C-alpha positions in Angstrom: -36.3 21.9 -93.0 -35.0 18.4 -92.8 -38.3 17.0 -94.1 -38.4 19.5 -97.0 -34.8 18.7 -97.8 -35.6 15.0 -97.8 -38.5 15.4 -100.1 -36.5 17.6 -102.5 -33.6 15.1 -102.5 -36.0 12.2 -103.1 -37.6 13.9 -106.1 -34.2 14.8 -107.5 -33.1 11.2 -107.5 -35.3 10.1 -110.3 -38.7 10.4 -112.1 -40.6 8.4 -109.4 -39.9 9.8 -105.9 -42.0 7.0 -104.3 -40.2 4.2 -106.2 -38.8 2.8 -102.9 -42.4 1.9 -101.9 -43.0 -0.3 -105.0 -41.1 -3.4 -103.9 -42.4 -3.6 -100.3 -45.9 -3.1 -101.6 -45.6 -6.1 -103.9 -43.8 -8.5 -101.6 -46.8 -10.1 -99.7 -48.6 -11.0 -102.9 -45.4 -12.2 -104.6 -44.5 -14.4 -101.7 -48.0 -15.9 -101.6 -47.9 -16.6 -105.3 -44.5 -18.3 -104.9 -46.0 -20.6 -102.2 -48.7 -21.9 -104.5 -48.1 -25.2 -106.2 -47.2 -25.0 -109.9 -50.4 -26.8 -111.1 -52.6 -24.0 -109.7 -51.2 -21.3 -112.0 -51.5 -22.1 -115.7 -48.4 -22.2 -117.8 -49.7 -19.6 -120.3 -50.1 -16.8 -117.8 -48.5 -13.5 -118.9 -46.8 -10.9 -116.8 -49.8 -8.6 -116.5 -52.1 -11.3 -115.2 -49.5 -12.3 -112.7 -49.1 -8.7 -111.6 -52.9 -8.3 -111.2 -53.1 -11.5 -109.2 -50.4 -10.2 -106.9 -52.1 -6.8 -106.6 -55.4 -8.5 -105.6 -53.6 -10.6 -103.0 -52.0 -7.5 -101.6 -55.3 -5.7 -101.3 -56.6 -8.7 -99.2 -53.5 -8.8 -97.1 -53.5 -5.1 -96.4 -57.2 -5.2 -95.6 -56.7 -8.0 -93.1 -53.7 -6.2 -91.5 -55.6 -3.0 -91.3 -58.6 -4.8 -89.7 -56.4 -6.5 -87.1 -54.7 -3.2 -86.2 -58.1 -1.4 -85.9 -59.5 -4.3 -83.8 -56.4 -4.3 -81.5 -56.5 -0.5 -81.0 -60.3 -0.5 -80.3 -60.1 -3.6 -78.1 -57.3 -2.3 -75.8 -58.2 1.3 -75.8 -58.2 2.8 -72.3 
C-alpha cells in the first residue's frame, strides 16, 4: 500500500511523475562539458546541440558504469 500511495502521490504532484530523475540523469554529462576548455566548444553552439552532447556523454558514462558493475559482479561471484 505504501508503494501504491507513493506512486499516486508522485503522479498527483505534476505532469511528469519522473521529473526528479531528470537532473541526476544529466549531471555526469553536464559536469564533463564544464570541465572542457572553452576553445573546444564553439561559441555559436545552441542549447539543443549542447543537450545532445551531454546526452551522448551520459550514454557513454552509464555504459561504462554498467560494464564495471557487471564485471565486478561476475568477477567476485561465489
